[in-house]
N, C-alpha and C positions, 0 to 999 in steps of 0.2 A: 370342149363344153363349159356351157352354162355353171355357176355356180349354184348352190345351195343357200338360201335365207331364209332368216327368220329372225323374230323378234323376241326378247326376254324382257319382262316388265318386274320393277323394287329389287334394282340392283345396288341400292344403298349410295348415299351422296358422293362417294367416290368410285362408285361403280364397279367394286370388289366382292357385290354379294354375288347369291346362284340366281338367284331372283326365279320370276316362274314362266315356263315358255308360254307365249301366246298363242302359236300355231297359226295355219299350218304352215309346211314349209312351202317355200315359193323357189321358181329355179328361174333364176337370173336376175333377177328386180323384186323387190317389197317395199310397199308404201305404208308408213306409218298413220294413219288419216282418224281423225276425229271431226264427224258431222258437227257436234257441237260437244266444249269440253265441261265435264263433269266435276266433281272432286275426286272422287277416284281416280280419277286421268292422270290426275297432278302427280306425278310420278320418276322415276329415274327408270330408263329404257337402253337398250343393247342391240343394236342391229349387230346379229351374226352370220358372216359369209365365208363359207365351208368352199372347198371344193371339192366335185363330185368324184375326183381321182386321185385324189391323195390325201395327206392329213394337214396341208395349207389351208389359214384360216385367216381372216381380219375380222376386226369390231369394231363397229362406230358408236359411240356414246351419245346419247341425247336426254337433257334433261327437261323436262315439262314443268313449266312454273306458271304461276300467275303475276303482275307488277309486285314490287315490294309493298310501294305504297309506303316508304318511309316515314312515320311521324302522321299519316293522314286516319281519318277519323273512318277507316273501310275494316269488313271481314268482322265486323263487330267487336272490334278492340275498343271502340270507345275513343278519349283522348287521351294517350300516352304521355309521360314525361320521359321515356325508353322506348326506344322500337329497336326491339329484336327484328335482326337481317338473317334469315334463315341460308345462309348458303356456307360452304366450306373453304374458307380463307387463311391465310396466314397473317400473324399479327400485323405487320406491316400492312398488309393489304385493308386489315381491317381499319386502321387509323386513317389510310390513304380515300377507301369508301366513302367513310363520314363526312371527311374533309371534301369531298368531290360536292357531296351537297349542302355546302354551306354549314355542317354539322360537326359534331366532335365526337370520340369515342368514349362510351358513358364510363364515368369512374364516380361509384356512392363517396363523399367525402363527411355522410355521417349516418349514424343508425339508419336515423328516417330514411334516409335516401336509399339506403342499403335496401330497406323493406319494398321499398316504391318500386326499383329496379327487381327485384324478386317478384314481388308482382304482375308488373308489365310483363316481365319474359314467360311467367306461367298463363300469363293472358293469353298471352302471343301465340304460345304454344298448344294451349287448347282450340283456338281458333284461325288462326292463320293457316291459309292452306297449303302452305311452302313449308309447314313444319314438321308434315307427318313420317317425314323420311327422315328426321334428325332422332326419332323415339330413342335411339341407341347412346346418345352423345348428350352429356349431363351439363359441359361446359363451355363457356360464351369466352371472348374476350373483352376484358376491360383495361382502361389506359393506366395501368403502372407497370413500372419496368424496375429490373437491380441492374440492368446491363451493365450503367456508366461506373458502378461502383457495388461490389456483391454485396447481399444484407442490406442494402439501404434502397428501398423501394420507393421511386420519385413518379410525382404528378408529371403525366408527360405535358399536360397543358401549362402549369407552372414553372418546370422543371425542379420544384420543391420537394423535402422529403414527406412522405406523406402524415396527414396527421391523424386518419383515421384508416383504419385497415380491420381484416375481419377474416383474416385467415383460419383457416382449419385446424384442427390440434394437430401439434407434430406440422403443421406446416407455418413458412414456406422450408424446403428442406435442401433446394436446390440439390437434387437427385441426378447422377450422372449416367446413372444406368450400367454402374462396372466399369466406369470411366470410357464407356462408347460413346460419350459423348461428354468431355469433359467441360466444353463452356458449360455445361450446368443448364440450368432453369432460369430464365433471364423474365419473364413476361407471364401475367397473373392472368389467371382463368377466372369465373365466376360459375358456381354452382347452378343452376338453377330448378336444384328441389329444395336445396336448403338455404342457400345465400351464401354460402363460405366461398373463399378465396383458396388458390391454391397456386404456387409459381408453377411455371410449365417450359417447355422445349418449344422456341420459335418457329423448330420445322414444323410443328402440330399446325392442324388445318382445324379451324373450326366456326361454329357461326359466331354473333357479334352483336352487340345494340351500338345507339347510335344517340344520344343525348338531343332531346326535340328541342326546337326553341320556346322557350317559358314567356308567357306574356305580362 
């Protein structure tokens, strides 16, 4: 017999939240169709396929997004120095994403640059259509790490020790979660609310920002 099929909307950036049932339930197949994409349609979806006669089920994740338009004057952002990219990736993937565009992962090297990164990230969060689903995520990757030598954070571009940093109080702490992760926290995250920094686990997935070309 044909399975039951239905769609769920708003399941979060990693498709782990419950979301809301779109209905109705179809038999055999179901198509997620948009005649014209509206802002509220830009979200994460899950297609759920359930056996009619057993407890077996399967799920297919779908992420509806608009082009990032990294560093372009789109979505009401204006001309930016730093372009936030609203997708969940590992630190290494963030570095590679920017590099593939001929850019570099953002790293403020002064208080002025840190304030500008905060301004651009907050502006992007308020206006970029892809940002809505990241309302529970306060951190973005920036290009600093102490992976090479614990406690000495290096600028990924120059390989030199940071001359400027803005770690939050009692950070960095190289937390190991009760020795669950003995390698500790080697990569730096940037807080999109206050602009402070924190050391973080490399297996975390987060949004990030690229440094745009400077004229």
